[in-house]
C-alpha positions as CSV (number, residue, x, y, z in Angstrom):
1,M,7.3,-33.8,51.3
2,K,6.1,-30.9,53.5
3,E,9.0,-31.5,55.9
4,R,11.5,-31.4,53.0
5,I,10.1,-28.1,51.7
6,I,10.4,-26.6,55.2
7,E,14.0,-28.0,55.4
8,F,14.8,-26.4,52.0
9,L,13.4,-23.0,53.1
10,K,15.5,-23.1,56.3
11,A,18.7,-24.2,54.4
12,E,18.3,-21.5,51.8
13,N,17.1,-18.9,54.4
14,K,14.0,-18.1,52.4
15,S,10.6,-16.8,53.6
16,S,7.6,-18.6,52.3
17,A,6.6,-15.3,50.5
18,Q,10.0,-15.0,48.8
19,F,9.8,-18.7,47.8
20,A,6.3,-18.3,46.4
21,E,7.4,-15.3,44.3
22,E,10.5,-17.1,43.0
23,I,8.6,-20.1,41.7
24,G,5.5,-18.2,40.6
25,V,2.8,-19.5,43.0
26,Q,0.5,-17.8,45.5
27,P,1.9,-17.3,49.0
28,S,-1.3,-18.9,50.3
29,G,-0.4,-22.0,48.4
30,I,2.9,-22.3,50.2
31,S,1.3,-21.7,53.6
32,H,-1.3,-24.4,52.9
33,I,1.4,-26.9,52.0
34,I,3.5,-26.0,55.1
35,S,0.5,-26.3,57.4
36,G,-0.3,-29.7,55.9
37,R,-3.7,-28.6,54.6
38,N,-2.7,-29.3,51.0
39,K,-0.2,-31.6,49.4
40,P,2.1,-30.0,46.7
41,S,0.8,-30.5,43.2
42,L,2.9,-31.8,40.3
43,D,2.9,-28.3,38.9
44,F,4.3,-27.0,42.2
45,I,7.0,-29.7,42.3
46,L,8.0,-29.0,38.7
47,K,8.2,-25.3,39.3
48,M,10.4,-25.9,42.3
49,L,12.8,-28.3,40.5
50,E,13.0,-26.0,37.5
51,K,13.8,-22.9,39.6
52,Y,16.2,-24.7,41.9
53,H,18.0,-27.1,39.5
54,F,20.5,-27.9,42.2
55,I,17.9,-29.7,44.4
56,S,18.0,-33.5,44.2
57,T,14.8,-34.8,42.7
58,D,15.1,-38.1,44.7
59,W,15.5,-36.1,47.9
60,L,12.5,-33.8,47.2
61,L,10.2,-36.6,46.1
62,F,11.3,-39.5,48.2
63,G,13.6,-38.2,50.9
64,K,16.5,-40.3,49.5
65,G,20.1,-39.0,49.6
66,A,21.3,-35.5,50.0
67,M,19.2,-32.3,49.5
68,Y,21.6,-30.9,46.9
69,K,22.8,-32.7,43.7
70,E,26.5,-33.6,43.4
71,P,28.4,-31.0,41.4
72,E,29.1,-32.2,37.9
73,M,32.7,-32.4,36.9
């Protein structure tokens, strides 16, 4: 999942500090996840999916499909 979080930050052109502020976590928490020291908690994942509702849950959790959800018609 670490790789997908890094991929999302690159795709959205966000710094880890900006990302941390947007989802309401400590910047150090993001750096620990990106470095591989910690795995993202359920709370972290839920905050990310709540803030960025356009991210595919299957992609974030399992690496399946596209990063972004299909637009609803």
